[in-house]
C-alpha positions in Angstrom: 21.7 -15.9 -53.0 23.2 -14.8 -49.7 21.4 -11.5 -50.0 18.1 -13.4 -50.3 18.7 -15.4 -47.1 19.7 -12.2 -45.3 16.5 -10.5 -46.4 14.4 -13.5 -45.4 16.0 -13.7 -41.9 15.6 -10.0 -41.5 12.0 -10.3 -42.4 11.5 -13.1 -39.9 13.3 -11.1 -37.1 11.1 -8.1 -37.9 7.9 -10.2 -37.8 8.8 -11.7 -34.4 9.8 -8.3 -33.0 6.5 -6.8 -34.2 4.5 -9.7 -32.7 6.2 -9.4 -29.4 5.5 -5.7 -29.3 1.8 -6.2 -30.3 1.3 -8.8 -27.5 2.9 -6.6 -24.9 0.4 -3.8 -25.8 -2.4 -6.0 -24.4 -0.7 -6.5 -21.0 -1.4 -3.4 -18.8 1.3 -1.8 -16.7 0.6 -3.0 -13.1 2.0 0.2 -11.7 -0.6 2.3 -13.4 -3.6 0.4 -11.8 -4.8 1.5 -8.3 -7.8 -0.9 -7.8 -8.7 -4.4 -8.9 -11.9 -2.9 -10.5 -9.6 -0.9 -12.8 -7.4 -3.9 -13.5 -10.1 -6.3 -14.8 -11.2 -4.1 -17.7 -7.6 -3.5 -18.7 -7.4 -7.3 -19.3 -10.7 -7.3 -21.2 -12.7 -8.6 -18.2 -15.8 -7.1 -16.5 -15.1 -5.2 -13.2 -18.0 -6.9 -11.5 -16.4 -10.4 -11.3 -15.4 -9.5 -7.8 -17.5 -8.1 -4.9 -17.2 -4.6 -3.5 -15.4 -5.8 -0.4 -11.9 -6.0 -1.8 -9.4 -4.5 0.7 -6.2 -5.0 -1.4 -4.7 -6.9 -4.2 -1.3 -7.9 -5.5 -0.2 -8.6 -9.1 3.1 -10.0 -10.2 4.8 -9.6 -13.6 3.8 -13.1 -14.7 0.1 -12.3 -14.1 -0.3 -14.1 -10.8 -2.6 -12.2 -8.5 -4.1 -12.4 -5.0 -7.2 -10.4 -4.0 -8.0 -10.0 -0.3 -11.7 -9.5 0.8 -12.8 -8.0 4.1 -14.6 -11.4 4.7 -15.9 -14.3 2.8 -19.2 -13.5 1.0 -21.8 -14.6 -1.5 -23.5 -12.9 -4.4 -26.5 -14.0 -6.4 -25.9 -13.8 -10.2 -27.7 -16.3 -12.5 -26.1 -18.7 -9.9 -25.1 -18.2 -6.3 -21.4 -17.5 -6.1 -19.2 -17.7 -3.0 -15.9 -15.8 -2.6 -13.3 -16.9 0.0 -11.5 -14.2 1.9 -8.6 -14.7 -0.5 -9.0 -15.2 -4.3 -6.0 -16.0 -6.4 -5.1 -17.0 -10.0 -3.3 -15.9 -13.1 -4.7 -13.2 -15.3 -4.0 -12.6 -19.0 -5.9 -10.7 -21.6 -9.4 -12.2 -21.8 -8.9 -14.8 -19.1 -8.3 -15.8 -15.5 -6.8 -19.3 -15.0 -5.5 -21.3 -12.0 -8.4 -19.7 -10.1 -8.8 -20.4 -6.4 -11.3 -19.0 -3.9 -14.5 -18.8 -6.0 -17.2 -21.4 -5.9 -20.6 -21.7 -7.6 -23.7 -23.4 -6.1 -25.4 -26.0 -8.2 -28.4 -27.6 -6.5 -27.0 -28.2 -3.0 -23.3 -28.6 -4.0 -20.6 -25.9 -4.1 -18.2 -26.4 -7.0 -14.9 -24.6 -7.6 -14.6 -22.2 -10.5 -11.3 -23.0 -12.2 -11.2 -20.5 -15.1 -13.1 -17.4 -16.4 -12.8 -16.4 -20.0 -14.3 -13.9 -22.5 -14.5 -14.0 -26.2 -11.9 -12.1 -28.2 -13.0 -9.9 -29.8 -15.6 -9.2 -27.1 -19.1 -10.5 -27.3 -22.0 -10.5 -24.8 -20.8 -13.8 -23.3 -18.5 -14.9 -20.5 -17.4 -18.5 -19.8 -16.9 -20.2 -16.5 -15.0 -23.5 -16.3 -16.1 -25.7 -13.4 -14.3 -29.0 -13.6 -14.7 -30.3 -17.1 -17.9 -28.2 -17.7 -17.8 -24.8 -19.5 -20.8 -22.6 -18.7 -21.7 -19.7 -21.0 -23.4 -16.7 -19.3 -24.5 -13.2 -20.3 -21.7 -10.7 -19.5 -24.1 -7.9 -18.5 -24.6 -9.2 -14.9 -20.8 -8.9 -14.3 -20.3 -5.3 -15.6 -21.4 -3.8 -12.3 -19.6 -4.3 -9.0 -22.0 -6.0 -6.5 -22.3 -5.7 -2.8 -21.3 -8.7 -0.9 -23.6 -10.8 1.3 -22.3 -12.7 4.3 -21.3 -16.3 3.6 -23.0 -18.8 5.8 -20.2 -21.2 5.6 -22.6 -24.2 5.6 -25.6 -25.2 3.6 -27.9 -24.8 6.6 -26.6 -21.4 7.8 -29.3 -19.3 6.3 -32.0 -21.6 7.6 -30.4 -21.6 11.0 -30.4 -17.7 11.2 -34.0 -17.7 9.9 -35.2 -20.1 12.5 -33.4 -18.3 15.3 -34.9 -15.0 14.3 -38.4 -16.5 13.9 -38.6 -18.0 17.4 -37.0 -15.2 19.5 -39.4 -13.2 21.6 
């Protein structure tokens, strides 16, 4: 009977050891990544989630990251997206949580994007959590890194620049 318990506990230990090893295979080695555009695909995420104006990034062992942009900017996907000069969060395989520094425009209101997730195994969809709403979008538009436009900083900024340009001699 004691031999049976020993075998069972050995089996349980082996199972947990194998599970831990398998999970760590999904987490890339931060030292082997030179750009944030290489980092995102290693976590199962498309590289075009961030604009082309990233100047540097940091990644800690627990998945917390900070991305620095040259300046705040906006990009037009299915929705208009604004990036602050600093974007931060926690990355794990297939998701970014605790996200700060990315907003999406709905009608005339800018809303914070809290999380970004993809299906595992991968599909053609990506999910954005804004408050209590999850929005499913096609992943194709995020596979390419996009150039960044200048953020107006206010809802009337683009109209103001248009009107100034229209009435100058």
